[in-house]
C-alpha positions in Angstrom: 18.5 -31.0 31.3 18.9 -31.1 27.5 18.3 -27.9 25.5 15.5 -28.2 22.9 15.6 -26.4 19.6 12.3 -24.5 19.3 11.1 -21.0 18.7 10.7 -18.8 21.8 7.3 -17.6 20.6 4.7 -18.5 18.0 6.1 -18.0 14.6 4.8 -17.4 11.0 5.6 -21.0 10.2 3.3 -22.2 13.0 0.2 -20.2 12.1 -2.0 -20.8 9.2 -2.2 -17.7 7.0 -5.5 -15.9 7.3 -7.0 -12.8 5.6 -6.7 -10.7 8.8 -3.0 -11.7 9.2 -2.2 -10.8 5.5 -4.1 -7.5 5.8 -2.1 -6.5 8.9 1.2 -7.3 7.2 0.2 -5.5 4.0 -0.9 -2.4 6.1 2.6 -2.2 7.6 4.3 -2.8 4.2 2.2 -0.2 2.5 3.1 2.3 5.3 6.8 1.7 4.6 6.2 2.0 0.8 4.4 5.3 1.4 7.4 6.6 3.3 9.7 5.9 0.4 7.1 7.3 -1.9 7.1 10.6 0.1 10.8 10.8 -0.4 10.3 10.3 -4.1 7.6 13.0 -4.2 9.9 15.4 -2.4 12.7 14.7 -4.9 10.2 15.4 -7.8 9.1 18.6 -6.1 12.7 19.8 -5.6 13.4 19.0 -9.3 10.2 21.0 -10.2 11.5 23.9 -8.2 14.9 23.8 -9.8 13.4 23.6 -13.3 15.3 23.2 -16.5 17.5 20.2 -16.9 16.9 18.7 -13.5 13.1 18.7 -14.0 13.5 17.3 -17.5 15.5 14.4 -16.0 13.0 13.8 -13.2 10.1 13.9 -15.7 11.7 11.4 -18.0 12.4 9.0 -15.1 8.8 9.3 -13.9 7.5 8.7 -17.5 9.8 5.7 -18.0 8.3 2.1 -17.6 10.2 1.8 -14.3 9.0 5.2 -13.1 5.4 4.3 -14.0 5.8 0.9 -12.2 6.9 2.8 -9.0 4.1 5.3 -9.4 1.6 2.5 -9.7 3.0 0.8 -6.6 2.8 4.1 -4.7 -0.8 4.7 -5.8 -1.8 1.1 -4.9 -0.1 1.4 -1.4 -1.8 4.8 -0.9 -5.3 3.6 -1.7 -4.8 0.3 0.3 -3.4 2.2 3.3 -6.3 4.7 3.2 -9.0 2.1 3.0 -7.5 -0.2 5.6 -7.0 2.8 7.8 -10.7 3.6 7.5 -11.4 0.0 8.4 -9.3 0.4 11.6 -11.1 3.6 12.4 -14.4 1.7 12.2 -12.9 -0.8 14.6 -11.9 2.0 16.9 -15.6 3.1 17.0 -16.6 -0.5 18.0 -17.9 -1.7 14.6 -16.9 -4.9 12.8 -15.4 -7.1 15.5 -17.4 -10.2 14.6 -15.4 -12.7 12.5 -17.8 -12.5 9.6 -17.7 -8.7 9.6 -13.9 -8.7 9.9 -13.6 -10.9 6.8 -16.3 -9.0 4.9 -14.6 -5.7 5.5 -11.2 -7.2 4.7 -12.4 -8.4 1.3 -14.1 -5.1 0.7 -10.8 -3.3 1.3 -9.0 -5.7 -1.1 -11.6 -5.3 -3.9 -12.0 -1.6 -3.5 -8.2 -1.1 -3.5 -8.0 -2.7 -6.9 -11.1 -0.9 -8.2 -10.1 2.6 -7.0 -6.5 2.2 -8.1 -7.7 1.1 -11.6 -10.1 4.0 -11.7 -7.4 6.5 -10.8 -5.0 5.2 -13.5 -7.8 5.1 -16.0 -8.7 8.7 -15.2 -5.1 9.7 -15.5 -4.0 7.7 -18.6 -6.9 5.8 -20.1 -8.9 8.8 -21.5 -6.1 9.7 -24.0 -7.0 9.2 -27.6 
């Protein structure tokens, strides 16, 4: 019998991308980003504890454009992971299993993630005169 070249299980190339699929992947990615962000936060706290030159170096890195980019990514991942985690908690309580509710809650998480992240950054940096 000839061996056929085919995937052993359904694959990303087989499925059509859907909101629920993207939200699931992003939830996992945001969890990984939060892990790296926790290491960065620990590094910053250790620099703060050491004071002096070490803290000055850490503060200048965080205030740099690259540091702000990483901080923005961390805050975006944190807000998304929190809101999507609340969505999963509602599912655990039996709410939102209908397809229309699943899509509605998914879009709500996406929109609220952008809104809350923007509000946090505006509160932190936008009020400066």
